[in-house]
C-alpha positions as a Python dict, from the first residue, in 0.01 Angstrom:
ca = {
    (1, 'M'): (0, 0, 0),
    (2, 'V'): (216, 216, -199),
    (3, 'L'): (470, 443, -41),
    (4, 'Q'): (508, 819, -223),
    (5, 'E'): (808, 1032, -226),
    (6, 'R'): (697, 1420, -200),
    (7, 'K'): (1053, 1386, -405),
    (8, 'S'): (1215, 1309, -709),
    (9, 'A'): (1412, 933, -677),
    (10, 'M'): (1737, 1193, -753),
    (11, 'T'): (1670, 1404, -474),
    (12, 'A'): (1999, 1388, -286),
    (13, 'I'): (1955, 1342, 128),
    (14, 'P'): (1865, 1669, 212),
    (15, 'T'): (2021, 1916, 489),
    (16, 'I'): (1812, 1906, 819),
    (17, 'T'): (1925, 2182, 1034),
    (18, 'S'): (1606, 2197, 1277),
    (19, 'I'): (1508, 1956, 1502),
    (20, 'S'): (1200, 1890, 1674),
    (21, 'Q'): (1099, 1701, 1898),
    (22, 'G'): (914, 1474, 1662),
    (23, 'H'): (1293, 1403, 1536),
    (24, 'L'): (1380, 1301, 1908),
    (25, 'N'): (1100, 1095, 1949),
    (26, 'I'): (1135, 882, 1643),
    (27, 'W'): (1505, 872, 1582),
    (28, 'E'): (1494, 740, 2011),
    (29, 'T'): (1236, 524, 1854),
    (30, 'C'): (1316, 373, 1562),
    (31, 'Q'): (1622, 511, 1314),
    (32, 'R'): (1482, 386, 972),
    (33, 'K'): (1164, 558, 1030),
    (34, 'Y'): (1350, 855, 1124),
    (35, 'Q'): (1530, 731, 761),
    (36, 'Y'): (1247, 763, 569),
    (37, 'S'): (1001, 1036, 792),
    (38, 'F'): (1325, 1288, 747),
    (39, 'L'): (1566, 1166, 448),
    (40, 'E'): (1420, 1040, 237),
    (41, 'D'): (1103, 1186, 285),
    (42, 'L'): (845, 927, 266),
    (43, 'S'): (481, 964, 305),
    (44, 'L'): (194, 696, 328),
    (45, 'P'): (-86, 800, 195),
    (46, 'E'): (-349, 517, 336),
    (47, 'A'): (-228, 677, 688),
    (48, 'D'): (-259, 995, 601),
    (49, 'L'): (-573, 1026, 470),
    (50, 'Q'): (-706, 762, 833),
    (51, 'L'): (-489, 1061, 1059),
    (52, 'T'): (-659, 1394, 883),
    (53, 'E'): (-920, 1449, 1032),
    (54, 'K'): (-791, 1392, 1402),
    (55, 'L'): (-535, 1580, 1262),
    (56, 'L'): (-792, 1876, 1165),
    (57, 'L'): (-1006, 1886, 1469),
    (58, 'G'): (-721, 1913, 1735),
    (59, 'S'): (-581, 2185, 1453),
    (60, 'H'): (-875, 2333, 1459),
    (61, 'F'): (-909, 2362, 1865),
    (62, 'H'): (-579, 2478, 1861),
    (63, 'L'): (-667, 2789, 1643),
    (64, 'L'): (-1033, 2768, 1865),
    (65, 'M'): (-773, 2850, 2208),
    (66, 'Q'): (-535, 3051, 2035),
    (67, 'Q'): (-858, 3292, 1962),
    (68, 'K'): (-970, 3269, 2285),
    (69, 'E'): (-669, 3395, 2400),
    (70, 'L'): (-726, 3714, 2139),
    (71, 'G'): (-1036, 3804, 2253),
    (72, 'L'): (-1210, 3704, 1969),
    (73, 'D'): (-1550, 3506, 1854),
    (74, 'V'): (-1477, 3172, 1921),
    (75, 'L'): (-1856, 3019, 1861),
    (76, 'P'): (-1832, 3051, 1478),
    (77, 'L'): (-1537, 2802, 1524),
    (78, 'A'): (-1673, 2589, 1765),
    (79, 'N'): (-2026, 2572, 1706),
    (80, 'S'): (-1841, 2419, 1349),
    (81, 'D'): (-1757, 2039, 1560),
    (82, 'L'): (-1926, 1929, 1899),
    (83, 'N'): (-1629, 1804, 1990),
    (84, 'L'): (-1449, 2192, 1992),
    (85, 'Q'): (-1761, 2267, 2134),
    (86, 'S'): (-1703, 1979, 2445),
    (87, 'W'): (-1372, 2060, 2487),
    (88, 'L'): (-1394, 2504, 2481),
    (89, 'S'): (-1722, 2361, 2776),
    (90, 'A'): (-1433, 2194, 2995),
    (91, 'F'): (-1191, 2459, 2968),
    (92, 'E'): (-1474, 2686, 3047),
    (93, 'N'): (-1563, 2539, 3349),
    (94, 'Q'): (-1239, 2330, 3389),
    (95, 'P'): (-940, 2516, 3289),
    (96, 'P'): (-577, 2391, 3356),
    (97, 'E'): (-435, 2616, 3734),
    (98, 'M'): (-232, 2900, 3518),
    (99, 'I'): (28, 3173, 3674),
    (100, 'D'): (62, 3530, 3591),
    (101, 'G'): (197, 3677, 3391),
    (102, 'D'): (300, 3792, 2986),
    (103, 'R'): (67, 3508, 2747),
    (104, 'L'): (188, 3375, 2458),
    (105, 'C'): (4, 3185, 2171),
    (106, 'E'): (150, 2946, 1976),
    (107, 'H'): (516, 3106, 2064),
    (108, 'R'): (834, 2982, 1843),
    (109, 'R'): (1175, 2913, 2043),
    (110, 'T'): (1463, 2816, 1854),
    (111, 'L'): (1811, 2737, 2052),
    (112, 'E'): (2147, 2627, 1825),
    (113, 'M'): (2352, 2396, 1917),
    (114, 'S'): (2712, 2230, 1744),
    (115, 'I'): (2803, 1908, 1731),
    (116, 'E'): (3211, 1859, 1734),
    (117, 'R'): (3289, 1630, 1495),
    (118, 'P'): (3591, 1383, 1512),
    (119, 'V'): (3895, 1437, 1371),
    (120, 'E'): (3927, 1037, 1188),
    (121, 'M'): (3572, 1136, 1082),
    (122, 'P'): (3642, 1143, 675),
    (123, 'V'): (3423, 1390, 591),
    (124, 'E'): (3245, 1180, 285),
    (125, 'M'): (3117, 927, 526),
    (126, 'S'): (2875, 1142, 674),
    (127, 'T'): (2511, 1177, 551),
    (128, 'H'): (2444, 1446, 740),
    (129, 'H'): (2438, 1817, 716),
    (130, 'S'): (2684, 1810, 472),
    (131, 'Q'): (2720, 2198, 441),
    (132, 'N'): (2868, 2223, 764),
    (133, 'H'): (3167, 1992, 689),
    (134, 'D'): (3455, 2302, 622),
    (135, 'R'): (3301, 2369, 1004),
    (136, 'G'): (3430, 2053, 1133),
    (137, 'Q'): (3135, 2010, 1345),
    (138, 'G'): (2694, 1931, 1302),
    (139, 'H'): (2537, 2197, 1320),
    (140, 'F'): (2168, 2230, 1433),
    (141, 'V'): (1850, 2498, 1522),
    (142, 'L'): (1648, 2322, 1834),
    (143, 'T'): (1257, 2392, 1718),
    (144, 'T'): (965, 2436, 1961),
    (145, 'I'): (654, 2573, 1916),
    (146, 'Y'): (470, 2636, 2230),
    (147, 'D'): (110, 2604, 2275),
    (148, 'F'): (39, 2841, 2531),
    (149, 'L'): (334, 2994, 2778),
    (150, 'I'): (341, 3240, 3003),
    (151, 'L'): (617, 3419, 3144),
    (152, 'G'): (586, 3562, 3542),
    (153, 'D'): (774, 3765, 3732),
    (154, 'R'): (936, 3474, 3902),
    (155, 'K'): (791, 3175, 3740),
    (156, 'A'): (727, 3072, 3381),
    (157, 'Q'): (484, 2823, 3271),
    (158, 'I'): (447, 2583, 2928),
    (159, 'L'): (92, 2441, 2859),
    (160, 'D'): (-31, 2222, 2603),
    (161, 'W'): (-340, 2104, 2457),
    (162, 'K'): (-392, 1714, 2416),
    (163, 'T'): (-722, 1688, 2211),
    (164, 'H'): (-700, 1272, 2146),
    (165, 'Q'): (-792, 978, 2313),
    (166, 'V'): (-551, 752, 2458),
    (167, 'A'): (-428, 813, 2845),
    (168, 'I'): (-38, 895, 2824),
    (169, 'A'): (118, 757, 3219),
    (170, 'F'): (261, 1057, 3419),
    (171, 'D'): (652, 896, 3313),
    (172, 'K'): (609, 879, 2974),
    (173, 'L'): (504, 1261, 2947),
    (174, 'R'): (757, 1344, 3156),
    (175, 'H'): (1078, 1118, 2910),
    (176, 'N'): (922, 1203, 2575),
    (177, 'W'): (1127, 1471, 2422),
    (178, 'Q'): (806, 1743, 2381),
    (179, 'T'): (859, 1776, 2768),
    (180, 'R'): (1210, 1726, 2784),
    (181, 'L'): (1257, 2003, 2462),
    (182, 'Y'): (1060, 2244, 2557),
    (183, 'L'): (1174, 2306, 2926),
    (184, 'Y'): (1489, 2278, 2805),
    (185, 'V'): (1492, 2588, 2546),
    (186, 'L'): (1277, 2779, 2767),
    (187, 'A'): (1556, 2736, 3074),
    (188, 'K'): (1860, 2799, 2750),
    (189, 'T'): (1676, 3059, 2648),
    (190, 'T'): (1558, 3270, 2925),
    (191, 'S'): (1675, 3410, 3247),
    (192, 'Y'): (1503, 3157, 3450),
    (193, 'K'): (1628, 2910, 3698),
    (194, 'P'): (1546, 2508, 3594),
    (195, 'E'): (1332, 2516, 3897),
    (196, 'Q'): (1127, 2854, 3827),
    (197, 'L'): (1001, 2631, 3510),
    (198, 'S'): (738, 2370, 3484),
    (199, 'M'): (516, 2231, 3154),
    (200, 'T'): (124, 2152, 3219),
    (201, 'Y'): (-49, 1890, 2938),
    (202, 'W'): (-450, 1967, 2974),
    (203, 'F'): (-634, 1680, 2805),
    (204, 'A'): (-954, 1823, 2678),
    (205, 'N'): (-1171, 1523, 2664),
    (206, 'T'): (-1108, 1479, 3042),
    (207, 'A'): (-1080, 1858, 3134),
    (208, 'E'): (-754, 1781, 3320),
    (209, 'S'): (-451, 1868, 3371),
    (210, 'V'): (-76, 1708, 3411),
    (211, 'I'): (196, 1928, 3582),
    (212, 'I'): (526, 1833, 3519),
    (213, 'D'): (847, 2014, 3787),
    (214, 'Y'): (1211, 2077, 3641),
    (215, 'S'): (1575, 2084, 3811),
    (216, 'Q'): (1906, 2147, 3694),
    (217, 'V'): (1968, 1825, 3746),
    (218, 'E'): (1713, 1754, 3404),
    (219, 'Q'): (1869, 2017, 3289),
    (220, 'D'): (2187, 1925, 3260),
    (221, 'Q'): (2083, 1541, 3198),
    (222, 'T'): (1909, 1627, 2880),
    (223, 'E'): (2206, 1813, 2750),
    (224, 'K'): (2398, 1549, 2822),
    (225, 'K'): (2138, 1322, 2584),
    (226, 'L'): (2101, 1599, 2335),
    (227, 'Q'): (2495, 1576, 2291),
    (228, 'Q'): (2431, 1241, 2262),
    (229, 'I'): (2099, 1203, 1986),
    (230, 'L'): (2319, 1483, 1810),
    (231, 'K'): (2632, 1375, 1802),
    (232, 'A'): (2470, 1033, 1658),
    (233, 'I'): (2254, 1151, 1399),
    (234, 'A'): (2527, 1423, 1249),
    (235, 'Q'): (2734, 1080, 1209),
    (236, 'A'): (2489, 844, 1087),
    (237, 'Q'): (2526, 616, 795),
    (238, 'N'): (2336, 408, 850),
    (239, 'Y'): (1968, 370, 992),
    (240, 'P'): (1855, -6, 1094),
    (241, 'K'): (1528, -135, 1190),
    (242, 'L'): (1413, -270, 1482),
    (243, 'V'): (1388, -585, 1557),
    (244, 'I'): (1162, -796, 1458),
    (245, 'D'): (775, -839, 1619),
    (246, 'S'): (909, -492, 1849),
    (247, 'P'): (570, -293, 1942),
    (248, 'D'): (678, -4, 1818),
    (249, 'C'): (694, -178, 1440),
    (250, 'K'): (288, -244, 1475),
    (251, 'Y'): (123, 118, 1455),
    (252, 'C'): (441, 233, 1199),
    (253, 'E'): (325, 353, 880),
    (254, 'F'): (593, 198, 733),
    (255, 'R'): (529, -176, 917),
    (256, 'D'): (442, -323, 556),
    (257, 'R'): (826, -136, 366),
    (258, 'C'): (1029, -266, 686),
    (259, 'D'): (837, -611, 565),
    (260, 'R'): (643, -651, 929),
    (261, 'G'): (286, -705, 746),
    (262, 'N'): (-12, -461, 695),
    (263, 'I'): (-16, -128, 984),
    (264, 'S'): (-269, -241, 1230),
    (265, 'I'): (-569, 0, 1197),
    (266, 'S'): (-734, -137, 1483),
    (267, 'S'): (-691, 64, 1785),
    (268, 'S'): (-489, 369, 1857),
    (269, 'P'): (-142, 402, 2003),
    (270, 'S'): (-50, 453, 2318),
    (271, 'N'): (257, 598, 2251),
    (272, 'I'): (299, 952, 2300),
    (273, 'A'): (512, 1029, 1960),
    (274, 'D'): (276, 799, 1765),
    (275, 'I'): (9, 1092, 1769),
    (276, 'P'): (75, 1272, 1500),
    (277, 'E'): (-94, 1620, 1753),
    (278, 'I'): (251, 1666, 1883),
    (279, 'I'): (548, 1570, 1620),
    (280, 'V'): (643, 1915, 1501),
}
């Protein structure tokens, strides 16, 4: 398999200012994968082709749900694929519980966060955010895109549509950066208390909902962890590989590049961070 580089090989490592849950999930999983994915902007055509159909189908369902909320005719899109028909029927027959309030589809929110750089750290040593060195800090914009957001009088609810086949354990959902970042940013950018927020994952293949509540303790823990990760990203000079035989390498598109053998395509990954649908 041959890796393709979307940018010229002579292009300098780009400045990343927008940080999504995808960046955070990959950083915590494998820093070398972070380097390949975001700093060197590498892609693996063969792996991309295998995922294109699922990605497109998931995108169509998100579009269908957006059109439905806007009161548009969704039948032409729904009738274009049997899966879309099935998922729409499942939603109409067994929708997730929703609070009353203002309803927003595909809603983007951002939050600026700055990480102070230690005085003893030489400016030229950092490979991240070079344009911010004069300010003595790494400057980031946390970015979230909510499939569906309801802002009520006393509560707010995030809803996220999941169309993949793989079951995800509750603890994985709770600790995944999609959950943590989405709730954190919403708490920071609204007047709601963390205890007034929740996130609902609705799984189209089973019509089942997973509801995750939030708290001030979790908000404080998330902020502390974000500070740690963003500081590490801002100061990173090396991006180590995982140990040989790490389970996280099994489905990685860069497995061959790291001399870990060919990518396994016999079955689907169970790690939520590996599911392309949730990587912003």
